[in-house]
Steps between C-alpha positions, in 0.01 A plus 500: 500500500596755248836570671557115493430485123733790457763331693461183286518695176806689625660177619423336152665791322792549721638153560729360225652171574784557247579829648493357853757238390739756353410489120807313418613165360413328839140630476466405138604143594278462792207646318551272197570797262802287391306165474780304363746591774238478773412148378866400486547618857188329637551195298865452620391552861214246470727240339776565764249464780356172343838342447647582836189471725251267324742259303753521793803567297811652659601840363877417488430149325263659241730784410792261466296259278372797273856640472613144424252464214580860370870452492465147330281641230726801442806260483362257253352789296839647480666175398241421236517856369870456443458160324190580282608863431207644682481821692592499864228522767380859545612602843406850616749742651525394866713779618353731754527872417630755741160677486323178623739450775474869614116464511515174712766655733273814536194299584707291758644823651164644545361197691813464692502861609131478603564207714801672668281801567243290668771324710653832587178652601429195726847460658613854519198705489293281727194558288219299689239528202760370246598224732142391548438514128804295427406245754137471365627450134738229607247325713257505204780374273576226743138397540430494127832304458377239732182443294682458170855499356665801317439376144124448568471827660685671207267317251188630698641854506574507122175339410311776701720772362405388137129460561357735759637834357408397134146402608451805699611732221246299253214513741584819685164678462306190620738431799491874601119504482474186709737629757325832518166321543646281772639826677160682472313192635748462786478868570120491511502194732738678741296809502175303568663292778648807668160680475318205663757471774455861570131468513515201736726699730254801507211250557677337798 
């Protein structure tokens, strides 16, 4: 029991959710250390899911209507500004910088190269374990996709990503203690059942 308590205290002191998630901007957003950005992302995802899944809007139709409304507002704003001598609508700089494009292409290159490595390992290397892993992942994806569509699945994944890590970081000590207590109880039950089975065998 002393070893178990020591393991629990070591587990409590060694695990850092923020460190496990890379300690970067991505971890800050998921752990709500940037609450405004986290709220924006989760809110946009929730509104998108409601509009496309619950309300039944078509994505193309909704985007076209939103752009139509935006263009109409900007056009009439610009026309009235010229007549009434008012400032023009404050549009931001919409140009993509070379640095942003380089980051996007680097991310895409990493994902594409990883996929090509997997395909090469299966087709050329004949790696059985890799082939079975890919088959299992694809089967799981196919099964989950048959239960719900992609947008609902994406909404579930995003919601879990924004809640479970943050809740675990907030109640980390309580959760670790509960898991350790469950582990000790299961270990004791397993030991007692094993001892009783050995005694029964000796008695027979």
